[in-house]
VOBA-1610 file (N, C-alpha, C; in pm, whole numbers, padded with zeros to 5 digits, always signed):
BEGIN
Met-00793-00427+00742Met-00683-00433+00838Met-00700-00326+00945Leu-00747-00207+00906Leu-00768-00102+01006Leu-00881-00135+01102Arg-00986-00196+01051Arg-01097-00236+01139Arg-01050-00337+01244Ala-00957-00421+01207Ala-00908-00524+01299Ala-00841-00463+01422Ile-00791-00339+01411Ile-00728-00276+01527Ile-00816-00166+01586Gly-00943-00164+01547Gly-01039-00074+01610Gly-01046+00066+01554Val-00990+00090+01438Val-00993+00223+01378Val-01123+00243+01302Arg-01192+00350+01336Arg-01310+00389+01259Arg-01262+00486+01152Phe-01309+00465+01030Phe-01261+00549+00921Phe-01365+00560+00811Arg-01340+00655+00726Arg-01421+00673+00606Arg-01322+00685+00490Val-01349+00616+00381Val-01263+00620+00263Val-01299+00744+00181Val-01199+00827+00156Val-01216+00947+00073Val-01107+00942-00033Pro-01143+00906-00156Pro-01041+00899-00262Pro-00979+01036-00290Ser-00850+01034-00314Ser-00783+01160-00349Ser-00800+01186-00499Arg-00774+01307-00536Arg-00785+01347-00676Arg-00647+01360-00741Ile-00548+01304-00676Ile-00410+01312-00724Ile-00382+01200-00823Glu-00316+01236-00934Glu-00272+01133-01029Glu-00140+01076-00979Glu-00131+00945-00977Glu-00012+00877-00926Glu+00081+00847-01043Val+00154+00949-01086Val+00241+00935-01202Val+00382+00984-01164Pro+00483+00898-01184Pro+00620+00942-01153Pro+00663+01055-01248Arg+00743+01146-01195Arg+00801+01252-01276Arg+00919+01192-01354Pro+00952+01249-01468Pro+01066+01195-01544Pro+01193+01190-01458Gly+01253+01071-01452Gly+01376+01051-01377Gly+01359+01043-01226Glu+01236+01045-01176Glu+01213+01041-01032Glu+01242+00900-00979Pro+01330+00886-00881Pro+01359+00753-00826Pro+01234+00695-00758Pro+01222+00561-00757Pro+01103+00497-00701Pro+01068+00539-00558Leu+01166+00542-00468Leu+01136+00578-00329Leu+01088+00722-00318Arg+01148+00811-00391Arg+01104+00951-00388Arg+00961+00961-00441Phe+00933+00887-00548Phe+00798+00891-00606Phe+00694+00839-00509Val+00717+00722-00447Val+00614+00663-00360Val+00589+00752-00239Arg+00696+00813-00185Arg+00679+00904-00072Arg+00599+01029-00113Arg+00631+01083-00228Arg+00560+01202-00276Arg+00414+01171-00303Ala+00388+01057-00368Ala+00249+01020-00401Ala+00165+01005-00274Ala+00218+00938-00173Ala+00143+00920-00048Ala+00119+01055+00019Arg+00222+01139+00023Arg+00209+01270+00086Arg+00108+01358+00012Glu+00118+01365-00120Glu+00028+01449-00199Glu-00116+01401-00190Lys-00138+01270-00189Lys-00275+01217-00174Lys-00332+01260-00040Gly-00253+01246+00066Gly-00299+01286+00199Gly-00326+01435+00208Glu-00236+01515+00154Glu-00254+01661+00158Glu-00378+01705+00081Glu-00404+01641-00031Glu-00522+01679-00110Glu-00650+01647-00034Val-00658+01530+00028Val-00778+01494+00104Val-00789+01584+00227Ala-00676+01610+00295Ala-00677+01696+00413Ala-00721+01838+00379Ser-00693+01885+00258Ser-00737+02019+00220Ser-00889+02029+00215Arg-00956+01916+00192Arg-01103+01913+00189Arg-01162+01881+00326His-01080+01824+00416His-01123+01784+00550His-01016+01828+00650Pro-00998+01958+00671Pro-00884+02008+00749Pro-00881+01966+00896Asp-00995+01932+00956Asp-00997+01891+01097Asp-00976+01741+01116Ala-00980+01665+01009Ala-00972+01520+01018Ala-00826+01472+01014Met-00801+01361+01083Met-00674+01290+01066Met-00687+01211+00938Val-00593+01228+00849Val-00597+01163+00718Val-00482+01064+00710Leu-00515+00939+00682Leu-00415+00835+00661Leu-00412+00807+00512Ser-00297+00829+00451Ser-00285+00803+00308Ser-00166+00710+00285Ala-00172+00636+00176Ala-00063+00544+00145Ala-00053+00526-00006Asp+00063+00485-00049Asp+00084+00449-00188Asp+00180+00331-00191Thr+00152+00235-00276Thr+00235+00115-00289Thr+00278+00100-00433Ile+00407+00073-00453Ile+00458+00048-00587Ile+00540-00081-00587Val+00545-00141-00703Val+00628-00259-00728Val+00742-00214-00818Val+00865-00252-00782Val+00981-00211-00859Val+01060-00334-00902Ala+01077-00350-01032Ala+01158-00458-01089Ala+01281-00393-01151Gly+01397-00419-01092Gly+01517-00348-01134Gly+01501-00203-01092Arg+01497-00113-01189Arg+01470+00029-01160Arg+01336+00072-01217Arg+01262-00024-01266Arg+01136+00005-01334Arg+01018-00005-01237Ile+00941+00102-01230Ile+00821+00104-01148Ile+00709+00037-01226Leu+00648-00065-01163Leu+00534-00132-01224Leu+00409-00084-01154Gly+00339+00005-01218Gly+00217+00060-01160Gly+00100-00034-01182Lys-00018+00023-01181Lys-00139-00055-01206Lys-00155-00073-01356Pro-00170-00195-01404Pro-00182-00217-01548Pro-00312-00157-01602Ser-00303-00099-01720Ser-00423-00039-01781Ser-00498-00140-01868Thr-00431-00249-01903Thr-00495-00354-01984Thr-00448-00490-01935Arg-00519-00593-01974Arg-00477-00730-01939Arg-00344-00764-02008Arg-00324-00712-02126Arg-00198-00736-02198Arg-00080-00679-02121Glu-00099-00558-02066Glu+00006-00497-01986Glu+00028-00577-01857Ala-00079-00625-01795Ala-00068-00709-01676Ala+00010-00836-01708Glu-00018-00896-01822Glu+00053-01017-01864Glu+00203-00990-01878Arg+00239-00878-01939Arg+00382-00843-01954Arg+00449-00825-01818Met+00377-00762-01723Met+00433-00744-01589Met+00458-00878-01521Leu+00361-00968-01529Leu+00376-01098-01463Leu+00489-01179-01526Phe+00506-01172-01658Phe+00619-01240-01721Phe+00751-01181-01672Leu+00755-01049-01654Leu+00876-00983-01605Leu+00909-01027-01462Leu+00808-01044-01378Leu+00829-01080-01238Leu+00855-01229-01216Ala+00808-01314-01308Ala+00817-01459-01292Ala+00962-01504-01272Gly+00984-01582-01163Gly+01116-01638-01136Gly+01217-01538-01085Arg+01173-01417-01054Arg+01267-01312-01013Arg+01222-01247-00882Glu+01315-01173-00824Glu+01284-01095-00705Glu+01254-00951-00745His+01160-00890-00674His+01129-00749-00694His+01106-00685-00558Leu+01096-00554-00557Leu+01073-00478-00435Leu+00931-00423-00432Val+00875-00418-00313Val+00746-00352-00292Val+00770-00243-00189His+00749-00118-00231His+00764-00002-00143His+00625+00052-00110Thr+00599+00077+00017Thr+00476+00144+00057Thr+00513+00262+00146Ala+00464+00379+00108Ala+00479+00499+00190Ala+00344+00529+00254Val+00348+00568+00380Val+00226+00598+00456Val+00243+00734+00522Cys+00137+00814+00518Cys+00135+00944+00585Cys+00012+00954+00672Leu+00029+01012+00790Leu-00082+01045+00878Leu-00070+01194+00903Leu-00173+01269+00866Leu-00164+01413+00879Leu-00299+01476+00909Arg-00290+01597+00964Arg-00409+01677+00990Arg-00371+01820+00954Gln-00447+01880+00867Gln-00413+02012+00816Gln-00427+02121+00921Val-00532+02115+01002Val-00564+02226+01093Val-00450+02261+01188Asp-00376+02160+01236Asp-00266+02189+01330Asp-00129+02147+01277Gly-00124+02103+01151Gly+00004+02066+01090Gly+00062+01934+01137Tyr-00019+01848+01202Tyr+00030+01718+01248Tyr+00075+01635+01128Arg+00192+01573+01138Arg+00244+01488+01032Arg+00327+01376+01090Asp+00309+01258+01034Asp+00392+01143+01066Asp+00402+01063+00937Arg+00521+01015+00905Arg+00541+00945+00778Arg+00630+00823+00798Leu+00612+00728+00709Leu+00700+00611+00708Leu+00704+00554+00567Cys+00807+00475+00542Cys+00818+00404+00415Cys+00879+00268+00444Met+00816+00164+00393Met+00861+00026+00415Met+00894-00039+00281Thr+00990-00130+00284Thr+01026-00206+00165Thr+01027-00354+00199Ser+00966-00433+00112Ser+00969-00579+00123Ser+01026-00635-00006Arg+01096-00746+00005Arg+01149-00815-00113Arg+01059-00936-00140Val+01014-00947-00263Val+00923-01055-00302Val+00986-01132-00416Arg+00989-01263-00403Arg+01038-01347-00513Arg+00922-01430-00564Phe+00897-01418-00695Phe+00797-01502-00761Phe+00862-01634-00800Arg+00782-01739-00800Arg+00830-01866-00853Arg+00825-01857-01005Ser+00886-01952-01073Ser+00875-01956-01219Ser+00731-01985-01255Leu+00683-01921-01359Leu+00543-01936-01399Leu+00535-01974-01547Thr+00442-02062-01579Thr+00419-02097-01718Thr+00322-01995-01780Arg+00320-01993-01910Arg+00227-01906-01983Arg+00082-01938-01942Glu+00053-02067-01924Glu-00083-02109-01886Glu-00120-02060-01746Glu-00024-02064-01653Glu-00051-02015-01518Glu-00078-01865-01518Ile-00001-01792-01595Ile-00022-01647-01603Ile-00158-01618-01663Ala-00194-01689-01769Ala-00325-01668-01833Ala-00438-01700-01735Ala-00422-01808-01658Ala-00525-01846-01561Ala-00536-01741-01451Tyr-00423-01690-01404Tyr-00427-01587-01301Tyr-00494-01460-01354Leu-00464-01423-01475Leu-00526-01304-01533Leu-00678-01318-01540Arg-00726-01438-01564Arg-00871-01461-01570Arg-00940-01440-01435Thr-00865-01445-01325Thr-00926-01421-01194Thr-00968-01275-01178Gly-00908-01186-01257Gly-00937-01043-01246Gly-00859-00973-01136Glu-00785-01048-01057Glu-00709-00988-00947Glu-00603-00890-00995Ser-00551-00909-01113Ser-00442-00822-01161Ser-00491-00682-01196Asp-00621-00668-01216Asp-00677-00538-01251Asp-00659-00441-01133Asp-00608-00324-01161Asp-00596-00217-01062Asp-00506-00252-00944Lys-00403-00335-00968Lys-00308-00370-00862Lys-00167-00339-00911Ala-00090-00270-00828Ala+00050-00243-00863Ala+00121-00375-00889Gly+00192-00384-01000Gly+00263-00506-01035Gly+00174-00616-01087Ala+00045-00591-01098Ala-00053-00683-01157Ala-00080-00808-01073Tyr-00062-00797-00939Tyr-00098-00911-00854Tyr-00145-00864-00717Ala-00223-00951-00653Ala-00274-00926-00518Ala-00222-01036-00426Ala-00127-01002-00339Ala-00066-01102-00251Ala-00165-01162-00153Gln-00274-01091-00125Gln-00372-01140-00028Gln-00476-01232-00090Gly-00472-01251-00219Gly-00569-01337-00285Gly-00501-01455-00351Ala-00551-01492-00469Ala-00491-01604-00543Ala-00347-01573-00583Gly-00313-01444-00585Gly-00176-01403-00618Gly-00073-01457-00521Thr-00116-01498-00403Thr-00022-01558-00308Thr+00042-01684-00368Leu-00026-01749-00462Leu+00029-01869-00525Leu+00140-01838-00625Leu+00157-01712-00660Leu+00266-01670-00749Leu+00397-01652-00672Ile+00383-01632-00542Ile+00497-01591-00458Ile+00571-01711-00401Asp+00703-01712-00421Asp+00788-01814-00363Asp+00824-01775-00219Arg+00862-01648-00198Arg+00896-01602-00063Arg+00890-01450-00055Ile+00874-01405+00070Ile+00873-01262+00100Ile+00972-01238+00212Arg+01059-01139+00193Arg+01148-01093+00301Arg+01097-00955+00341Gly+01047-00946+00462Gly+00991-00821+00510Gly+00844-00840+00543Ser+00773-00730+00547Ser+00634-00730+00590Ser+00539-00779+00481Phe+00461-00883+00514Phe+00358-00930+00421Phe+00252-00823+00400Thr+00209-00756+00510Thr+00104-00655+00494Thr+00152-00536+00413Asn+00281-00513+00411Asn+00337-00410+00322Asn+00309-00446+00177Val+00327-00574+00144Val+00303-00620+00006Val+00154-00609-00027Val+00068-00629+00071Val-00076-00614+00051Val-00111-00467+00028Gly-00034-00375+00088Gly-00057-00233+00062Gly-00058-00142+00183Leu-00042-00199+00306Leu-00035-00115+00425Leu+00043-00191+00532Pro+00167-00149+00559Pro+00247-00218+00661Pro+00186-00196+00799Met+00110-00294+00847Met+00026-00274+00965Met+00102-00255+01095Thr+00211-00325+01117Thr+00285-00308+01242Thr+00334-00163+01255Gln+00389-00111+01148Gln+00441+00025+01149Gln+00327+00129+01148Thr+00218+00098+01078Thr+00103+00189+01077Thr+00038+00193+01214Leu+00030+00078+01282Leu-00023+00074+01417Leu+00061+00163+01510Ala+00193+00153+01499Ala+00281+00238+01581Ala+00252+00386+01555Met+00231+00420+01430Met+00198+00557+01391Met+00066+00601+01455Leu-00035+00515+01450Leu-00166+00547+01506Leu-00161+00556+01659Leu-00079+00473+01723Leu-00061+00481+01869Leu+00007+00612+01906Arg+00110+00653+01831Arg+00179+00780+01858Arg+00083+00898+01848Ser-00009+00890+01753Ser-00101+01001+01730Ser-00211+01008+01835Gly-00236+00899+01906Gly-00343+00893+02002Gly-00477+00851+01943Leu-00479+00814+01815Leu-00605+00770+01754Leu-00650+00635+01806Val-00555+00547+01838Val-00588+00417+01896Val-00504+00400+02023Arg-00550+00311+02108Arg-00477+00278+02230Arg-00499+00129+02258Val-00416+00076+02346Val-00435-00061+02388Val-00571-00069+02456Ser-00648-00171+02422Ser-00784-00185+02473Ser-00784-00202+02625Arg-00873-00130+02688Arg-00886-00138+02834Arg-01000-00229+02876Lys-01091-00258+02782Lys-01207-00335+02823Lys-01258-00431+02716Gly-01246-00397+02591Gly-01306-00475+02484Gly-01236-00605+02456Pro-01292-00681+02365Pro-01234-00810+02331Pro-01108-00796+02245Gly-01089-00683+02178Gly-00973-00665+02091Gly-00852-00613+02166Trp-00738-00617+02100Trp-00615-00566+02158Trp-00615-00415+02165Tyr-00675-00354+02062Tyr-00670-00209+02049Tyr-00811-00155+02035Glu-00825-00025+02064Glu-00954+00039+02048Glu-00934+00180+01997Phe-01036+00231+01935Phe-01037+00368+01887Phe-01037+00460+02009Ala-00943+00552+02014Ala-00933+00642+02128Ala-01005+00774+02102Gly-01022+00807+01974Gly-01094+00929+01938Gly-01012+01055+01947Lys-00894+01050+02009Lys-00812+01169+02020Lys-00767+01213+01881Gly-00788+01337+01851Gly-00741+01394+01725Gly-00822+01358+01604Thr-00944+01311+01621Thr-01023+01271+01505Thr-01070+01391+01426
//
């Protein structure tokens, strides 16, 4: 998604564990996780603009993280089947050297259709549920689990692009294209 708007980037995994603190509300957790991941990477690359994000799925008040086993993924999908849940994504853009910071948090409502045991088993066999918050990938075969989305689809995928683009434009990292075939181009300011 970032390449589509002309952003040049390098992926640098953070060393932060994404674990909610006891009693931590979902929105506070997702914002903290995104911020801490960005700060940790920025501490290793202080001159770079660091874009970090964290996405969680919330059913009721329960945070559904990334399943550690297929059995756990199966339980998550049964919980979500036929119900609405929330997808929160927090995004941070920061640079340590000058203290630049911009943050946002988006929420989308997702309703799954009713699912049979066989459909859940078949979806699990795709492998898409592995390492995905809530055990599904909206951008892949998981789209067939979804009845409707209220809010940003790209938020459900893991990065609310309209809002992230606004953040990148504010920072000067991208600008409206002056010559190329795309809408936007890498501006290089603040890299």
